[in-house]
N, C-alpha and C positions, 0 to 999 in steps of 0.2 A: 770372940766378935768385933769386928771392925770396930774403933771409936768414930772413926769418919765413915761417911759413906757418899761420896761423889754420885749421885745417881739423876738420871736422865730417864726419865718416862717417856718424852715424845719429843726427842732432841730436833733441833734447827740444822744441824749438821752433826754428822758422825763419816769420819774418815781418816784412811790410813794415808801419811805423808811420810818425806824424809828429808833430811836436813843433811847435807856434805855431798861428797863426788862417790860416782860408783866406785866400790870397793873401800870406801870408807863412809859410807852413810849411815846415819841413825834414825830408825824408823819410829814413828808415834801413831798412835792412837789419839785422833783429837776430837773429842766431843764441844757442841755449843749448845747452848738453849739461852737465847737472850743475850745477857752479857757475861754469862757464867761457861767459862772456857777450861776444860781441863785437858791436860797433854800427857800421855804415860809411853814411856820409852818401852819395846818390844823389839825382839829378835826377828832378822827378816823371815827365818821360819816358821816362827809363830804367826807373823802376818799371813803366809802363805797358808797356813793350814787354818786360820781361822777363815778366809776366803774359801776354801774348799770344803769345808764344813757347814758354812751357812748355805751354800749351794746345794749341798747335799741335802740338808733338813729342809730346804725350801724345794726341791726336787722330788723327795719322796712325799711331802704335802698335795703338790701338783696331782700326784697319783690318786689322790681320795676321790671317790665318787661326787662327781660335780662341782669339784674344786671348791669346797667350801668357805674358803679364806681367801681366795680371789689374787692368788698366787701368781705373779707374772712369769711368764717362760723366759722372757728377757727382760733387760733393763729399761726401765720406763725412760725415754729420752729426756722428760721435764725432771727428771731426779738425777741425771749426769752432772756429777760436780769435778771439773779437771782444775779447780782453783787451787794454788798454793796453800799450805797451812798459813793458819794466823799467828801471830806474836806466840811462840813456843816457850812456855815455863813449865819444866818437867815436874811433875807432879812426883812420879816415882817410876822406877824400872820394873816392870812386868816379871812375875814369876809364874805363879799358876793362874790358871784361867779357866773358866767354864764356859760352856755353850749350852742355851737351851731353846725351848718353845713354849711360851704361854698362850694356849688355846682360847683362854677368855678374852684376851686383848688383842689376837693374832698378830703378836709380835716376837721377834728374835730377840734371845736376852743373853747378854754378856756381861760376866762378871770377871775382872782382874785384880789380882793381888799381887802386893809388892815383893819383889825377889827378896826371899828370906835364907838363911843358912841352912833350913832344913831343903828349901828348893835345889841349893848346888850341891846338897850329899845325896838327894832323893829325886831320881830322875823317872820315875815310873806313871806321875803325871797324875797320882790319885791323891784325893784331899781327903782329911779327917778332922775331927772337931779340934784337935790339938794345933794343926796345921792353919787354922782361921784364925790365930791369936795374934794379929797384926793393927798396925794403928789406923790401916784405911785401906779402901776398895773404890772400885769403881763399877758401877751399875749402870748398865744402857740397855734400853728396850727400844727396837728399832720395827716400824712396821712393816711388812712384806716387801713393798717396793724399794723402801728407803735400804733395805738389808740385801736384796738384789744387786742396786747401785753400788752399794759398800764393797761387796763381794767382787763387782768387776773393775771397781778402781783399785781394789786393793790387788788385785792378779796384776795390772797394767803396772804399776808401781813397783812390785816385787820382779816385774820380768823388764823393766826399764834398767837394769844393774849391768854390771860387766857382761858381756856376751862371753859364752862358752867356749872350749877348742873344741872341736868337730872331731877331733881324735881322742883325746883323752877324757875330755867332759869336764875339766877344773876351768874356774874362769880366767879369761883372759885380760893381765893387767895391761895398763896404759904404757909402762914403760918396759915391757916386754914379756915373753913368757917361754919357759923351760917346760916341753912336752915331758910328762911323765907316762909316757905308755906302758901298760903291763906287758910284762915278759911272756913270750908264746912256747 
């Protein structure tokens, strides 16, 4: 079990943002509550999957009869956050992450753990008790509107990277692109 848990039950702000130029960006999940700020580095793909899975959870919950958790179908305008990241001091680089739903508080729950040697060797994404012997973790609980806004912003941040080549699908670099078309 982690020795330090950076827990945010009702954060003032939770966003994914980047530092750097397209092609050399570092992605961060940043959470703030009052003066406490935690920033963890994560991969672009982790960011994209996190946004996708949050929307999937919320979209499934909307289908419950009467929408008992008041899940918004789109991002509430008052929760849109397009501000830059606040001062970033990286807490850790993310390895394993879990995503869940707490019906008692109507919140989406994110758990993030530091990258370990086990993560580098084992890519199946499953966690067991032995893998949880890490010095720290991030635990974030987001209300449904905040979660919807988080997912929208995260998709926008991910999509703001390098454009892709319409022929081969690989990213276009600012200093040129050698298209590697598949052989026919």
